[in-house]
N, C-alpha and C positions, 0 to 999 in steps of 0.2 A: 078337561082343561080348557080354559077360555083365555083368549088374548084380548087386549084392549079394543081393537077394531070391532070385534064381535060384541063385546060387553057394552059398548057405547053406540051400537047400531041403531037403537030406537031413540035415544036422546043423548046430547053431547054433555049434559051436566046431570049428575045424580047426587041427591042428598042422602045423608046417612045419620044415624044416631050413635053408631059404634063402628069403629074401623080398627082392624088388626092387621099388622104387617109382619110377615114371616121372612126371614133371610136365610137362604140355604147356601152352602159353600159353592165357590166358583167351580164350574165344570166347563171344559172347552166344548163349545157348541158349534164351532166354525170349521169348515174345511181349511186345510193348510194353505191352499192357494188364496183364499179370501183373507186369511191372517196376513200373508205376505203383501197382498194388495193394500190392506189397511195400514200396514207399517210404512209402505212406500208413500202413501198419501199423507200420512202424518209427518214424515220427514220433510216432504215438500212443503207442507203447511208451516212447519217450524222455520224454514228458510224465509218465508214471507212474514211470519209473525212469531218471533222468538218468545213472546210472552205466553204463548199457549202452554197449558199444563195438562199432562196426561195423568190425571187423578183417577179415582174410582167413582162410579155412579151405580145406581141400582137399575137393573133390567127386570121388567115384570115377566115372570114365567107363567103366572096364573092369576086370574082375578075372578071373584065370584061372590054372589050373595049367599050368606049363611042363614039369614032371616030377611024378611022384607026390608028392614031398616038397618041391617048390619052387613058389612062388606069385609072380605078377607082378601089380602093381596100377598102373593108369594113372589119374592124377589131374589135376585142373585147379583152380587157385585161383578162388574166388568170394567175393563180399562176405558177411559174416555175416548181413546183413539178409535175404538170400534164404533162408538156412537157417532163420532165425526165422519168416519168413512162411510157409514150407512147413509148419511145425509148428503154426502158429496155427489155431485152430478155424475162423476166418473167412478164412483165407488161401487163395491159389490153390494148386493141386496142381502143384508144381514138380519133384517127384521128385528132390530133393537127397539124395545119399547121402554123408554126411560120413565122413572118416577121422580116427580119434583114437588115443590111446595110453592104456593103463591099466597101472599098475605094481602088482604084488603085492609089496609092500615088506616085507622081513623084517629083524629084528635078533634074533639068537639064535633063540628059539622063538616070538617074537611077530610079529604081522602088523599093519600100520598101516591103520586105517580112519578116514575123515573124514566128518563130518556136514555135508551141504550146507546153505548158508545159506538163509534163508527168501526172499531176494530174487532167487535165481537163476531162470532161465527154465525149466530142466528139473529135475524131481525135487527141489523144495525140501523141506528137512527130512530127506531120506533119507540113509542111510549108504552109503558106497561105498569100494572100494579106492582108496587114494591113493598117488601122485598120479594124476590123470586129466584129460585135456583133448584138444581137437582139435589135430591136427598142423599147424603153420604151414607155409605155402609156402616153398620154398627160393629164395633170391635167386640162387643159382648152384649147379648140380649137382642131386642128388636129395634129397628130403626125408629126414630122418634121425630115425627113431623113438627111438633110444637117446639122442641129443642132446636131443630134445624131452622125453623122460621125465625126464632129469636136470634140465632147465630147469624143468619143472613141479614137481618135487620141491622146488626152491629157492624158486620164486615162490609156490607154493601152500601148502607145508608148512613152509618155513623151514629146510630142511636143505641145506647147501652141497654142491657136488660133491666136496669133500674128504672128506665122510662116506660117499661111495658106494664100495663095494668091487667090485661087479659088476652089470652090466645085460645081460640076455639076452632078446631077442624070441623067443617060443616058439609063439605061436598067434594066430589071428584069431577074434574072436567077434562075433556079430550082436546088435544091439539092435533088435528088431522095432518096439517102441513109438516109437523115435526115428529109425528108418531109418538107423542109423549102424553102422559097422564099426570096432572097436577092435583095435589090435595089443596083445596081452597080453605084458607083459615081467616076468620074474622079476628082482627088484632086491634086493640085500643091502647093508646099511649096516654101517659100522665102529663107529658109535656113534649114540645118539639125542640127542646134544647139538645143539640148534638154534642157528643163527647169525643168524636174522632173524625178525621177526614173520611169522606165516602170513597168507595171503590172506583177504580178506573173503568169498571164495567159500565158505569153510568156517566153521562156527560152533564146532567143536571136533574133537579127535582122540582116539582111544584105541588102545592097543596090546593085542591080544588073541591068545591062543594059538589054534592051529588047532582044537584040540578044543573050545574055547569057542564058536568061530564055527560049527563043524559042529553043535554042540548047540543053536545059536540062542538061547543064554542072553541075550546082549546084543551087538549089537542083534538084535531079533527078525527072523525071516526076511522078513516082509512089509515091513520098513523098510530093507532092502538093495535097491538098484536092481536090477531084474530081470536085466539083462545080466551082472551080476557073478556070478550064481549058477553059471553054467556054468564060468567061470574058477576060482572057488573050489572047486567040487566036483571039478574035474579035477585040481587040483594040491595041495590040502590034504593028501591022503593020501600025497604023496610028499615032503613037506618037514617 
């Protein structure tokens, strides 16, 4: 069994030609005292930010190569409050490894960047590739990163599935600060016409050329979330 910190120990971004995701049923993996501490931290957080939502996310229980260009990830659904408590300065060490998706979204020669709102729990005010979010557990079958990417694009950025031309998962990358693994998807749009308001998770969006992003003119390098740097640097020279 391998956990993400070990899997990414040699390189923070790994390409693949085939990715499979398995979802196993939820099993309690935490001591009762840690569960109680997580619950207390969550209730305190709700008093400060009532908009927080304790949904479900996928925790990685195993990740491995099945062939040189193929990767298999085993996941288990857990409550978001465990993820929140694990990353809290005063929280218990729960070793939660989340699985998310990030789209490098393109229209012609431009790439979409979103500035995270000030009220989000991770990286408030930072810019990131959009859409981005944790992958929701599947009610039946395997979790689908392509479906999740398109859903996040509509819910977070206001672009409907009708604007999507192509989505291709191409890599995994590691966020050491947040102990999270993201599936990087190359996503192309037919237009930049939005169909709905964007999510309050973002304060604003910009479309930038790859050369502008590489030059770090705007946003500045230090204001792009660290895990995006590997994805940007690996693919900007090819698009």
